[in-house]
N, C-alpha and C positions, 0 to 999 in steps of 0.2 A: 911752580908755586907749591905743589904737593911736596916736592923734595925739600923746599925751604921749611915747611911746617915740620916735617919729620926730623930735620936737623935740629930745629929749636927744641923739640920734645926730647930728643936724645941727649941734649946737653945736660939735662937734669933740672932739679929744682931745689930750693932751699926753703925750709919752713921757718916759722917765727922763733923756733928754738935752735936754729943753726944747723939742723940736720940736712944733709945733702944726699939725695938718692936718685935713682934712675926712674924718671917718669916714662912709661912705655905705652904704646898703643895696644899692646897685647899683654896685659898684666896677668901674672899667675899667682896662685896662693902663696907658695913658699918664697918666691922671689920678691913680691911686691905687696901682697895683702897682709900676710901674717905679721910683718914688722909693725904695721899700722894698728892692727887689732891688739897685738900684745901690749903696745905702749899706751894706747888710748881707750881700750874697751875691756880688757881682761879683768880689771879690778872689780867690776860689777857683774860681768857676764861669767860667773863661776857657779859651780854646783852649790845650791843653797843661798846664792846671792839675791840681791834685790831686783836684778834684771829679770825679764820674763824668760830668757833662754841663756844657755851657756855658750861660750865660744872657746872651747878647750882644744880645738884642733880643726883639721881640714873638714871633716864630715859635718861638724857643728856649723862652721861657716858656710859650707855649701848648702846645707838645708835651709839656712836663713839668709841666703844671699840677697833675695829680693827685699826682705825687711831691712837689711843693712843698707842697701842702696837707697831705698826710699827715705830712711831716717837721716842719713848723712846728706842727701840731696836737699832735704828740707831744713837741715842744720838743727834738727832736734837732738842729734847725738854727735859727739859726746855732749852730755848736758852741761850747759854753762849759761846762767841766766842774768849775770851782772851786765850792765851796759858799759862795755869797755871803751866806749868813745869818751866817757867822762873822766876816767882815770885808769891807771895801769894796776894790774894785780899779778901776783905770783901764781904759779901752778895752773895756768890757763891751758886746758886740754883741747881747745877747738882745732879742727882740721884746716889745713890750707886748701885752696882750690885744687891744687895738683893732687893732693891726697884723696879728696872727694872724687875727683875724676878717675883715679885708679880704682877705687871701690865700685863705682858705678859701671865702668867699662868691664871690670872683671865679672860682675853679676850679669851684665848684658851678654857676655860671651859664654854663659853657662858655667862659670866658675872653674876654669882650668886649674889643675893641681900644680903643675910645675915640678921641679926637681928638689926633693927633700934633702938630697945630699949637697945641694948648693944653695943654702938659704940666703936671702937678701940681708943686707946690713940693718941692724935694729935701730930704732929711734930711741933717744934718751927719754926716760919717763919724766913727766912733769908733775906727777901726783905727789902731794905732801905725804911724808911718812915719818914715823918716829925713828930716829937714827940709832938709838940705843935703848935697850930695855933693862932697867936695873931692878924693877919689881914687877912681877907677874902675879896678879891677885884674882883668883876666881871666886865666885860666890861660894860660901861655905858649904852649901848643899843645893842640889837642883830643886827647882820649883816649877810646878805645873799650873799655869794660869787657870783661873776659875771664871765661869760665866755666871754672873749673879744679876739677873734682870737686864742684861745688855752684853755688849761685846768687849767692854773695857774693864781691865783689872789693873789697879795701881798698887805696886808692891815695893817696899824698901828693904834693903839688905845691908846690914852692918858688915863690912868686909873684915876678914881676919888679918888686919895689918895696922900697926901703930908704931911710929918711929920712936926710938929711945933717945934721939937727939934731934935738934933742929935741922931741917933740910929744906930744899927747894925743889918743887916740881918744875922741870924745864921742858917737858914733852909728855904727851899722853895719847892713849888710844883706848877705846872701849870696843870690845868685840861681843856682839850679841850672840848668845848660843843658838837662838832660833830667830833669824832675821825676819822671816815672813810673819811672825806674830808679835814683833816689837814695833811700837809706834815711835818711841824715843826713849833715850836713857840719859839721865843726868847724874854726874858724880859730885857729891857735896863733901865739903870739909867741915868737920865738927870740932869745936874747941875741946880741950881735955876735960874741962869742968863739967861737960854734959855727957861724958861717956857712960856714966852710970844710968842716966835716963834712957839712953839708947838700948843698953843691955836689958833694962826692965821691960821696955816695949817688946823686944824680941821674945823674952821669957813668957810674956802674957799671951802670946799667940801660939797656937798649937802647930801651925805650919811654918815653914822656913820664912824668915823675915817678919814684916808686920805691914798691915794696911796703911796706906799713906796718901789718901786722895787729896789733891790740891797742893801738895808740898811734901817735904821730907819728914814732917812731923807725923806721928801716929794719928790716924783719923780720929777727930773729936778731942784731941789733946792740945794743950797750949803749946804754941810754937816757941822756939828760941832761935838764936842766930845760927844760920847755916851759910856757908860760902860756896858759891858755884866754883867747881874745879875743872871739870871737863864734861863733855857730852857726846852723844851719838844721835844723829838723825839719818834717815836714808840718804846715802851718797857720801858719807864721811868715813875716813879711813885712818884718822890719827895724824899727829903732826908734832914736830918740834916747835916750842914757843919761839918768839922773836929772839934773835941772838942777844945774849947778855942779860935777858930777863927771866924771871921765874916767880912762882907763887910760893911764899913761905909756908911751911908746915911745922908747927910747934911740936915739941916732944909730947907724946901722949895723945895727940890728936887722933880722931877716928875718921874713917871714910864711910859714907853712906851712898849706896847705889840705888837710885830711884828708877824703876823700870815701869814704863807705861805699856802694858800689853794690850793689843787690839786683835780680837779673834774674828773680825768680820769676814776675812777671806780664808780662815783656817777651820775646816770642818771639825778637826779633832786637835785639841791643844796638846802640845808636846812639852816634856820637861826641858826647862831652860837653865843653863848655868853660864851666865855671861861672865866675861873676864875683863879686868882692867890692867892695862900696861902703863908703867910710869918710867920716865927718865928722871933721874934725881941728881942734883949737884949740891954740895955743901954751901956754896956761896954764889951770888949773882951780882952783876953790876947795878941792876935796878930791879926793885920789887915790882911785881905786876899783879893783876887780878882780872878775872872775867866779871864784868860789871853789867847788870841788867839796865836797859833803857826802856822804861815803860811808864805810862800814866798810872800812878797809884790809885787814882779814882776809878779806873776801869776794874782793877783787881778787887778793891774794897766794895764797889757797888757795880756788880756785873750788868745791871739793867741800864747803866749809863753808856754801855758799849752795845748799841742795838744795831742789828742788821735786819731791817724789815723784810717780811716775806715778799717774794716776787719783785724784788728791787735790784737794780744793777748799779755797779760802780758807786757803792756807798763809801765815802771817805771817813777816816778817823785820823786825827793828827794831834801831836803833842810837842810842845816846845818848852824847854827849860834849861837852866844851869843844873847839870846832874851831880855836881860835886858833893852836895850834901847827901844825896842818896848813895853815891858811890862810897862815901866815908862810912855810912851806916852799915852797908853790906860787906865792906872789906876791912874796916878799922884803919885804913891808910889815910894819910894827910895829902889831899890834892889841892890845897889852898893856892899853890903856885901853878896849877894846871896839870895836864897829863898828856902823854903821847898815845895815840890810837894806832894799833898795829893790825887788827883784824876785826871783822864783824860777821855776825850770823843773824839773819832776819828770820823770824819764825811766825808763821800763820798756820791755819788749818786748811781744809779742803775748799773753802769758799773764797780764799784769797785770790786776788787778780794781779796785784802789783804793790810795790812798796819802795820807800826811800828813807835813807838816813843821811843827814847833812849837818855840817857846822854852820851856824849863822854867826858870822863874825861881828865883833863889836863895831867894825868899820862899816857895816851894812852890807857886805858881800856875803855870798853863800858858796860853800864848798861841799859838793856832793861827795860823800864817802862811799855810798852804795846805792845804786838804783836797780831794781829788778822790774822791768816793764811787764814781763809775763811770768807770773808766779806758778810754780809747779810743786805741789805738796810732796810728791814722791822724790824730788831731787833738791833737797836742801843741803847747803854746804856753808862752810866758813870761808869767807873771802879775805885773803891776806893782801894788804896794801903793799905795792912795790916799794913805796916810801911812806913811812909813818906820818900821820897828821897830828900837828900840835894843837891842843885845845888850851887857850889862854884865858885868864880871868877876864870877864866881860863878854866872852863868847857864850853861845847857847847851842844845844843839840836839838835837832828836830827829828821826829819820827812820824812817818805817814804811811798808812796802809789803805788799800781799796779792796772791798769785798763785793761779790755779787751773790745774791741768794735766790736761786730758782725754786726753792722749796715753798711749802705752804705754811711754814712755821718761822716766826721771828727768832733769830739767833742772837745770843748774848755771849759775854765773856765766860769761858769755862775751860776745864781741863780735858773734857771728853772730845773725841775726834769729831763728834757731831756739834760741838760748840765751836767758838772761834776765839782767836787771839790776835794781838799785834804787839810784838815785843822783839827787841834786838839785844844781843849779847855782844859786848865790846871787850876785846882784850886790850887793856890799858896799862901803862907803866908810869912810874915816876918820870918827870921830865928830865 
């Protein structure tokens, strides 16, 4: 019987991405563990990354072998919060049972090193990446976040880039200069006619950029049309947009980087100079846009979005045909419907779970994204393996649940101590 078990293990295993490797009862770091860590963990577990420790080599992995084993055994790592039983997604980093077994066995055997001269075969990466960088645009000057009555600082920076002819963004990445003090970053596209206003807002402020609480407009100033172009939240690393699609950028347009700094876990603020990377193409088959799905009533009247103190599982939901809102925010005609390629759900620290779905005119429901267990520290964009078509007569639904253990009722707001329920959908012409 024991011989049979050993024979089965020695045959090997295949993971969901087609990798075949040798599962062994005596795994070593260089032969068995390193290929898994490099392909599924090293993107976050780097110096200055959002993970609590780095995994740059054998000594790092050895020191943290017990934490690694416990996290993968509980399936907390690698982070993946979408319910994949409902639909398939691209870039799924979850480990197979065989890979988990290797890491747990290795840690239990006190982390043997193995032979560095004979490394095991690597796994193909599943992480989304930008495939080509045509424009690399750092903030014009470094900025040190300020503490003014709290831990949050909202700052906007007009980037030193403006195209001289029409182009399309077909991929993007945002790289925070100081990950540990950045809550989130949003890159906005501004029409050429508003460039002068942006420049004036920057000149009026003595520090780099300008204050922009609640949106990309200067605090206290009248807002005008901004278009969401890209973003960064903990756990994101940039991506190519869906093949054949792109976001049009008119000549003379400007880019505004809105950075929400949170200094709660940073004793001393450090100068930040975040960078935007863009993939550009002159033409695309179908125009696309990142469109926000949100109840405008929550935004306009924050008190309507209440999470009472000491209450659990408080739901907020919203159902509507979003084509009018999408047209206003993008200027595109979606009268014939649109295709949905990816989604990003966003809440703050009190979030417990959420869902985005299409409610079909036929009465059926198609779930696009369900996150049963929300984790604020691991937000990501989920790319559908097959795009979903939204047709006239359909509606989109958004649902979030929050629990509030504090003694203060929470409402809608931009601060980390406030709450939100919003989704961003990457949609294209049908």
